[in-house]
Every structure is written in structure tokens, then in C-alpha cells.
C-alpha positions, 0 to 999 in steps of 0.5 A: 460472539464472533468466531474464535480465532484459531491457534495459528492466528493467536500464536502468530505462526504455525508451530506444528514443525516447531513442536515436532523439531523443537521439543526433541532437539531441546530435550537432547541438549538440556542434559548435556548443558545442565545435568553433566550428561555426556555422549561418551557411552554412545547414543543408546546409553544416552536415551534414558537421559533424553527420555526424562528430559523429553518428559519435562520439556513436553510438560513445560512447553505445552503448559506454556503454550496453553497459557499463551493461547488462553491469555492472547484470546483473553487480552487480544488488543494492542493496548492490553499487552502490558496486562497480558504479559503480567498475567502470562508471567504469573501463570507461567510461574504458577504452572512451573511450580505445579508441573515441577513438583508433579514431575519430580514425583514421577521422576522418583516413581520411575526410579531414575537416579539423580546424576552425581554432582548435579544439585537441585539448583542445577535441575531448577536452572535447567527446567527454568531455562526450558520455560524461559526459552519456550516463552521467549520464542513464542513471545518473539514470534507473536510480536514479530507477527504483530509488527508485520501485520501493523506494517501491512495494515499501515500500507493498506491504509496508506494506499486506501488514502491515496486512492481516496485523494486520487478520486477527489482530484479526479472529481474536480475535472468533471464539473469544471469541464461541464461548466466551461462547456455550458458557457460555450453553448450559451454563446452559440445558441443565439447565433445558430440553433442548429449548430447548437444542437450539433454542439450538444450532441458532440458534448454528450459524446465527450461527456459520455467518455468522461464517465467511461474513464472516471474509474481509470487512474491512467489512460493511454496516450492514444485514448486521450488524443481521441478524446482531445479531438472531440474536445477540440471540435467543441472549441473550434465550434466556438472560435473557428479559425481563431483557434488552431491546434497542431498535434504531432505524435508518433505512432510508437508513442500512442501506447504510453500512459498519462493521467486522464483528462490532463490534456483537456485541462491544459487546452482549456486553461489556454482558452480560458486565460488567453485572448482569442480573436481574428488579430490574435489567434490562439495557437497550441502545439503538442509534441513528444520530446525526451520521453515527455508530452509537451503542450505549448501555446502563444501567450497573450493573456486576458486582463482578468480581475481575479488572478488565476488560481492554477487549480487545473495545473495543480490537479495534474501535478497532484495526480501525477505525483501518485504515479511518477517521480518525474515532475510536471514542468511549467515554463512561462516566457514572454511569448509562450506558456509550456507544460511538459508532462512525463509519460508513464512507462515511456520506452527508451528512444521515444 
């Protein structure tokens, strides 16, 4: 069996000060509220009344507390709440009967006279009020603690689910990048083996970088641009001057963040879906505008048997949704295809 829960965990809170302050306070009020006691003769004269009430309060309070602890350990599950409350109610009524009978005899043995005008019904109501108040306080505290833990657990599960989804989205990038890089390599090998070797060396550096950042959820723009430069080297190796990229990023924007590999996906999509030739070179521009990173290429779509799935763009959109309320904007005209990415933590004025 696992280690038994301590009292604090079972009750849902540490009731030490609840006992220290609650018992004397309740004992002080009960005679005034139910047994027609007064403070007219002073606090010293009230002490016997307070003392008797303290005896009853301690007995009922500690008995109820013991019952709560026992049955919460016996029936800890959420699905057992109804059963637990039934057993607790029956046990409290039983212990009330026993304790009340016992204390009545102690009351008589102590020779404490019954206050004039106070009936047995008044005493019963007063003692039942102690039991009801203590039971309500402990049950309310327990249910509140259970509700609070449920909220925390729900948030934890939600966060873990988001982490899992995010890792799944990021894992889509690596195979996609490798597949396209190997396709590029197949074009180079027959033409120039030495150039192919150099390409493989660069590819290994790029892929090492991808492996290094796989656990990062966000990355600085400076790091992403450094990676992009290495990627662009691989693209230029294949297309030469037919592929042109212009990057315009001020130094003050380099510490801003974005999702990893988002730029590589955008540039790769541009290469994949557009004609690149001597007559129709592909031009891609990148710049900062209104706290966003804008990537634009001239549009000269290839004729493809299958329409684009837009998986790359959807991947970027989904990953950004975890970190920013701002959307990834995509604008397509007859001349240009433009994607605007929000920069995380962008300062005013960038």
C-alpha cells in the first residue's frame, strides 16, 4: 500500500489555526446565542458558561473531525462522494448521540445548574448547531480544495496537450526539409561531384542546427536568420543567379522571437511552387514592417498536377497560435505572394 495521506491532504487544508481560534470563538458565542447567557456581570462571571461550552465544542468538533478524516481516507474518489457523505452523516448523528449523552452526565457530575428559561430543546439546538457548523466548514473547505485541484489539473493537462501538439507540429518540419534537400542533391551529383560533396557538408551543418533547436519553442530572429543564410547557400547551389534573396533586418529587431524554421518553410515553399529559370528568376524579399516579419516573392506558379496542400503554412499558423493572438497573414496577388509573421515580444517602434 502507498503511504497514507497526511491530515492536511485529507482535509484539504491545514486546520491548526482553525482549531486554535475556532473552538474558543464558537464556545464563547454559543451560550450567548442559544442559552440566554449575558455578559452583564462581566467576563469573569461568564467564564463557567464559556468553559462548559468549550467542553461540548471540543468534543463535538474533534469527533466530527475524526469522522471526516476516516471516511475521506476510506472513500477518496470523486465517484465515491455520495457514498462518503451518507456514511459521514450517519456517523456524525451516531457520535452526536453518544457524545451528547456522555457530556450530559458530565454536566450533572460537575454540578452545573441548568439556566432558568433554557429547555432541553434549546440545548439540543445549540449542540446541533455546533455539529452543523463544524460539518459545513470542513465539507466546504474540502470541496473547495477539490475544485481548486481539479482546475490546476485541468490546466496541467491542457498545457501537456499543447506541448504534445506543438512537438508533433515541429516534427513535421525535419522530414520535409531533408526530403527536399536530398532532391536538390540528386540534381547536383551528376553535374559536379565535388560541388555535391561541398553541398553535403553544408547540409550536415544545417541539419545539425535543426537537431540543436528541436527542443526550442521560440527562437530569436538572429538565430533564425543565421540558419536561413546556410539554407540559402544550399538553394543557390542549385539555382545559381536564378534565385535571388534580399534580407533587410535592422539590428534592433534581431532579439525578437518567432517559431523555429518558419522562414525556411516559407522560402522552401516559394522554391517548390514557383518557376525558377534564366528568363524568370525567383526573387524573395524579407523585411520588418509594423512589428511583423514580411516575406514576399514574385508569383510565377508552376503548373502542378496536384494542388498545393498548404501544409507548410498551416504548420506555421498552428505553431504561432500557441504563442501569439496575432494571426499569420497571407496575401496573394497576381504579382506577389506575401506572408507576414508576428514577432513575439516586439517592442514599440520596431
